C-alpha positions in Angstrom: 88.1 216.8 187.6 89.9 216.6 184.3 93.2 215.9 186.0 91.7 213.2 188.2 90.0 211.5 185.3 93.3 211.5 183.3 95.2 210.1 186.2 92.8 207.2 186.4 93.2 206.4 182.7 97.0 206.2 183.0 96.6 203.2 185.3 95.7 199.8 183.8 91.9 200.4 183.4 91.0 196.7 183.0 92.9 195.9 186.2 91.1 198.7 188.0 87.8 197.4 186.9 88.6 193.9 188.0 89.8 195.1 191.4 86.7 197.2 191.9 84.3 194.6 190.9 85.4 192.5 193.8 85.3 195.3 196.3 82.0 197.0 195.7 78.4 196.2 195.0 77.2 198.1 192.0 73.6 199.2 192.7 73.0 201.6 189.7 75.8 201.5 187.2 76.3 198.4 184.9 78.8 197.8 182.1 77.5 200.7 180.1 76.1 203.4 182.4 72.7 203.0 184.1 70.1 201.0 182.2 66.7 199.5 182.9 63.0 199.4 182.4 61.7 203.0 182.1 59.8 204.3 185.1 61.1 201.4 187.2 64.2 201.5 189.4 66.9 202.5 188.5 65.4 204.3 185.5 63.0 206.6 187.4 62.8 210.4 187.6 63.8 210.3 191.2 67.1 208.5 190.5 67.8 210.5 187.4 67.4 213.7 189.5 69.8 212.3 192.1 72.3 211.3 189.3 72.3 214.8 188.1 72.8 216.2 191.6 75.6 213.7 192.5 77.5 213.9 189.2 77.1 217.7 189.1 78.6 218.1 192.5 81.5 215.6 191.9 82.5 217.2 188.5 82.3 220.7 190.0 85.2 219.7 192.2 85.3 223.1 193.9 84.6 225.1 190.7 81.9 227.7 191.0 80.1 226.8 187.8 80.4 223.9 185.3 78.8 223.0 182.0 76.8 219.9 181.3 75.7 218.7 177.8 72.6 216.4 177.6 71.4 214.5 174.6 68.9 211.7 174.1 67.5 209.3 171.6 63.8 209.2 170.6 62.3 207.0 173.4 59.1 208.2 175.0 60.7 208.1 178.4 63.5 210.4 177.2 61.4 213.5 178.0 60.9 212.4 181.6 64.6 211.5 182.2 65.9 214.6 180.4 63.7 216.9 182.7 64.8 215.1 185.8 68.5 215.2 184.9 68.2 218.9 184.0 66.6 219.6 187.3 69.2 217.7 189.2 72.2 219.4 187.5 70.8 223.0 187.8 69.8 222.4 191.4 73.5 222.0 192.3 74.6 225.0 190.3 75.4 223.5 186.9 74.6 225.1 183.6 72.9 222.7 181.2 73.0 222.6 177.4 70.1 220.6 175.9 70.8 219.0 172.5 67.5 217.1 172.0 67.7 213.8 169.9 71.3 213.3 168.9 73.6 210.3 168.4 75.7 209.2 171.4 79.0 210.1 169.5 77.6 213.6 168.8 77.1 214.1 172.5 80.7 213.1 173.2 81.9 215.4 170.4 79.8 218.4 171.5 80.9 217.9 175.1 84.4 218.7 173.9 83.4 221.3 171.4 81.3 223.3 173.9 84.1 223.0 176.5 81.7 221.3 178.9 82.8 219.4 182.0 80.4 216.5 181.6 78.3 215.0 178.9 75.1 212.9 179.3 73.4 210.6 176.8 69.9 209.3 177.6 69.6 206.0 175.7 69.3 202.3 175.9 71.1 201.9 172.6 69.7 198.9 170.6 67.2 197.9 173.3 63.4 198.3 172.8 61.6 201.6 173.6 60.5 200.5 177.1 64.1 200.5 178.3 66.2 203.5 178.8 69.6 204.4 180.2 72.0 207.1 181.2 75.6 207.3 179.9 78.0 209.8 181.3 81.1 211.2 179.5 84.0 213.3 181.0 85.2 216.6 179.5 87.3 214.7 176.9 84.3 212.7 175.7 85.3 209.4 177.3 83.1 207.2 179.5 83.7 207.5 183.2 86.0 205.3 185.3 84.5 202.9 187.8 86.0 204.9 190.6 84.0 208.0 189.5 80.9 206.0 189.0 81.3 204.6 192.5 81.6 208.2 193.9 78.3 209.1 192.1 76.6 206.0 193.6 77.7 207.0 197.0 76.3 210.5 196.7 73.0 209.2 195.2 72.4 207.2 198.4 73.4 210.1 200.7 71.3 213.0 201.9 71.1 214.8 198.5 69.6 218.0 200.1 73.1 218.6 201.3 74.2 219.0 197.7 71.8 221.8 196.8 73.2 225.2 195.7 71.9 228.4 197.2 69.0 230.3 195.6 71.4 232.7 193.9 73.6 229.9 192.5 71.1 227.7 190.7 72.1 226.8 187.2 70.6 227.7 183.8 69.4 225.5 181.0 69.8 226.4 177.3 68.8 224.5 174.2 71.5 224.4 171.6 69.7 225.1 168.3 72.8 224.5 166.2 73.7 221.0 167.5 72.6 219.1 164.5 74.4 221.3 162.0 77.6 221.2 164.2 77.7 217.4 164.2 76.9 217.1 160.5 79.8 219.4 159.6 82.0 217.5 162.0 81.1 214.2 160.3 81.7 215.5 156.8 85.1 216.8 157.8 86.3 213.3 158.6 86.5 212.8 154.8 88.9 214.5 152.3 87.4 217.8 151.1 87.3 216.7 147.5 85.6 213.4 148.1 81.9 213.3 147.0 79.2 210.7 146.9 77.8 211.7 143.5 76.2 208.8 141.6 75.8 206.6 144.7 72.3 205.5 145.6 72.3 205.1 149.4 69.6 203.6 151.5 69.9 204.5 155.2 67.9 203.0 158.1 68.1 205.2 161.2 66.2 202.8 163.5 63.7 205.5 164.2 66.4 206.7 166.6 68.8 209.5 167.5 70.4 209.7 164.0 67.2 210.1 162.1 67.9 213.7 161.0 71.6 214.1 161.0 72.7 210.9 159.2 70.6 211.3 156.0 71.4 215.0 155.9 75.1 214.4 156.0 75.0 211.9 153.2 72.9 214.2 151.1 75.2 217.1 151.6 78.1 214.9 150.4 76.2 214.4 147.1 74.6 211.0 147.6 71.1 210.0 146.4 69.7 209.2 149.8 66.6 207.0 150.5 65.6 207.1 154.1 63.8 204.5 156.2 63.4 204.3 160.0 63.1 208.1 160.2 59.7 208.5 161.7 60.1 208.1 165.4 57.0 208.1 167.6 58.5 207.3 170.9 57.7 203.6 170.7 59.2 202.4 167.4 62.9 202.8 168.1 64.7 199.7 167.0 61.4 198.0 166.2 61.9 195.8 163.1 64.5 198.2 161.9 68.1 199.4 162.4 71.3 197.5 162.8 69.8 194.7 164.9 67.0 194.1 162.5 68.3 194.8 159.0 65.8 192.8 157.0 63.8 196.0 155.9 67.1 197.6 154.8 68.1 194.5 152.8 64.7 194.4 151.1 64.8 198.1 150.2 68.4 197.9 148.8 67.3 195.0 146.5 64.0 196.7 145.6 65.7 200.0 144.5 68.9 198.4 143.2 70.9 200.7 145.5 74.6 200.7 145.7 74.8 200.4 149.5 72.6 200.2 152.6 73.6 201.6 156.0 71.8 200.6 159.2 72.4 202.5 162.5 71.1 201.5 165.9 68.9 203.6 168.2 71.6 205.9 169.4 73.7 205.7 166.2 76.9 204.4 167.8 76.9 201.2 165.8 76.5 200.4 162.1 76.1 197.5 159.7 76.4 197.7 155.9 74.3 196.0 153.2 76.0 195.6 149.8 74.4 196.0 146.4 73.5 192.3 146.4 71.6 192.6 149.7 74.3 190.8 151.7 75.1 191.9 155.2 78.5 193.3 156.2 79.2 193.2 159.9 81.6 195.1 162.1 84.5 192.7 161.5 84.5 193.3 157.8 84.1 197.0 158.3 87.2 197.1 160.5 89.1 195.1 158.0 88.3 197.6 155.2 89.3 200.6 157.3 92.5 199.0 158.7 93.7 198.0 155.2 92.9 201.5 153.8 94.6 203.3 156.6 97.6 201.0 156.6 98.2 201.6 152.9 97.9 205.4 153.4 100.3 205.3 156.4 97.6 206.5 158.7 97.1 203.3 160.8 98.7 203.4 164.3 99.4 200.6 166.7 100.3 198.1 164.0 96.8 196.7 163.7 93.4 197.0 165.4 91.7 196.3 168.7 88.5 194.1 168.8 86.8 191.9 171.3 86.9 188.1 172.0 83.7 187.9 169.8 85.4 189.0 166.6 85.7 186.2 164.0 89.0 184.3 163.7 88.7 185.0 160.0 89.5 188.7 160.7 92.5 187.7 162.7 93.8 185.6 159.8 93.1 188.3 157.3 95.0 191.0 159.3 97.9 188.6 159.8 98.2 188.3 156.0 98.5 192.1 155.8 101.2 192.1 158.4 98.8 193.6 161.0 97.8 192.4 164.5 94.5 191.8 166.1 94.4 192.6 169.8 91.4 191.1 171.7 89.7 192.6 174.7 86.7 191.6 176.8 83.3 192.4 175.3 82.3 196.0 175.6 83.4 199.1 173.6 84.8 200.7 176.8 87.4 197.9 177.0 88.3 198.5 173.3 88.6 202.2 173.8 90.7 201.8 177.0 93.2 199.5 175.2 93.3 201.8 172.1 94.2 204.8 174.3 96.7 202.9 176.4 98.7 201.4 173.5 98.2 203.9 170.7 95.8 202.2 168.3 93.4 204.3 166.2 91.1 201.6 164.8 89.0 199.3 167.0 85.5 198.0 167.5 83.1 195.1 167.9 81.6 192.6 165.5 78.2 194.1 166.3 79.1 197.3 164.6 80.6 199.6 167.3 83.5 201.1 165.3 85.9 203.4 167.1 88.1 205.6 165.0 90.0 207.6 167.6 91.4 210.1 165.1 87.9 211.5 165.1 85.9 210.1 168.0 86.1 208.8 171.6 83.3 206.3 171.2 81.6 204.2 168.5 80.2 206.3 165.7 78.0 204.6 163.1 77.9 207.5 160.6 81.6 208.2 160.6 82.4 204.5 160.2 79.9 204.3 157.2 81.6 207.4 155.7 85.0 205.6 155.8 83.4 202.6 153.9 81.9 205.0 151.3 85.4 206.6 150.9 86.9 203.2 150.2 84.2 202.5 147.7 84.6 205.8 145.9 88.4 205.7 145.8 88.4 202.1 144.5 85.6 202.5 141.9 84.4 199.0 142.8 81.1 197.8 144.1 80.5 197.4 147.9 80.4 193.6 147.6 84.0 193.6 146.4 85.3 196.3 148.7 83.7 194.9 151.9 84.2 191.1 151.5 87.7 190.9 152.8 87.6 187.4 154.4 85.4 184.3 154.7 84.2 184.2 158.3 84.7 180.9 160.1 81.5 179.2 161.3 80.5 180.8 164.6 77.6 179.6 166.8 76.3 181.7 169.7 73.6 180.8 172.2 72.2 183.0 174.8 71.0 180.9 177.8 68.7 182.6 180.2 68.9 181.4 183.8 66.7 182.0 186.9 68.7 180.8 189.8 72.2 180.9 191.2 75.6 181.3 189.4 75.6 178.6 186.7 79.2 179.1 185.7 80.4 178.0 189.1 78.4 174.8 188.9 80.6 171.7 188.7 78.7 170.1 185.8 79.0 173.3 183.8 82.7 173.5 184.4 83.1 169.9 183.3 81.1 170.7 180.1 83.4 173.7 179.3 86.5 171.7 179.9 85.3 168.9 177.7 84.4 171.4 174.9 87.9 173.0 175.0 89.4 169.5 174.7 87.3 168.6 171.7 88.0 171.9 170.0 91.8 171.8 170.6 93.6 174.3 168.4 90.9 174.1 165.7 88.6 176.6 167.3 87.8 179.1 170.0 85.3 179.0 172.9 84.0 182.2 174.6 81.7 182.0 177.5 80.6 185.1 179.4 77.7 186.3 181.5 75.7 189.3 180.2 76.3 192.6 182.0 72.7 193.7 181.7 70.5 190.6 182.1 70.5 187.0 183.6 71.9 185.4 180.5 75.0 183.3 179.8 76.4 183.8 176.3 78.1 180.7 174.9 80.0 181.1 171.6 82.3 178.8 169.7 83.9 179.1 166.3 86.1 176.9 164.1 86.5 175.2 160.8 84.1 172.3 161.7 80.6 173.7 162.1 79.1 170.5 163.3 81.6 170.3 166.1 81.2 173.8 167.3 77.4 173.5 167.2 77.7 170.3 169.3 79.9 171.8 172.0 77.8 175.0 172.3 74.7 172.8 172.7 76.3 170.7 175.4 77.4 173.7 177.4 74.0 175.4 177.0 72.2 172.3 178.2 74.5 172.1 181.3 73.8 175.8 182.1 70.1 175.3 181.8 70.2 172.2 184.1 72.4 174.1 186.7 69.9 176.9 186.9 66.9 174.7 187.7 65.6 174.9 191.3 66.7 172.0 193.5 63.9 169.4 194.1 
């Protein structure tokens, strides 16, 4: 299986995905694994059981016994999905290692560390508790190709009883008691051994999610004065008014305690945003700018720049150009970023939302490790976070999410006319990005440029056209 996965990666992955999207109907897998409302298809115990059976059989690839690592975040439904997956994998002869609540990047790392053949993360990332999802990683810690996901879907819909191992070949399940300590030590080793966080007052918001134990502990072991919020998960409060998608509580706490920095993770801790000592938010674009500059000066940066998505601000692109670095844009989604990084030799990439991928250390976004790189820049410079992390002035950017109920609005003639008119009005003074969501019936309309009134107007016109196009015909 390792060889087959690597062979797939060596082809153009974006082209593969575009080809496959026109050839197959995706019933279970979306843009980031399987995701949906818990206890409703496709996020039911029955389907999770079949996912375990199908993926276990495919990754076995003729081997007598393989290892599978399973982690999860803190959602109530995680117990249900974990048990079903464990049952599915062991029923086809796989040995399972259970990590319990752990960040998504920790699952990818421990899949490699434990020499496992497959890693599984049970999480819906930044979504509310009532959603859940299943993400699969190969032996190297990378998300699966579309071809492999299609194979899994085919087996899910087949007669799964044919996949069952004999009574003497059923797999075992083992809980890895040292998982948290292993990941904490891994995270700390991404910094120079002599670097310490002594004297820094750090507020960290773990979103009541997967990083609620490991992230504060790692910061404390590095010498920081750590104040924790969002570390009391009850199964239903993950991402609720906390974490990277709702940083208001963190901002308030930083100001209240006059902290040096605030760090907000999301529910599975694969994304991060920073709050400076003034209570100002620092997004993923600024974080990437800081890391790219620091790594470029130390001779560590590869690829001649960084990889981001079409949603990253034009201000980042201009800032990097001033440093003699490039910004390569991909479609939205961290998997596209990672694929381009691997293909062309970049070691810094990510998304404006806070998915930061540092491939010297990780195979996916890692909120804690990205935060540690920011802290390293702060310590080495001796300057406050507000000075270290404000690298460029973002251009005005307007984003509207337009929900639709019928049809395919982007194929509507009136919508296409509105888009063409908007591009004409913006000219070379701005950018327009329009894309359908991969997980819900929403069209995302974004524009940016120097003239905020103009970009607001063109986004509003396109949004109105999309709404009209989705209305039922009279």
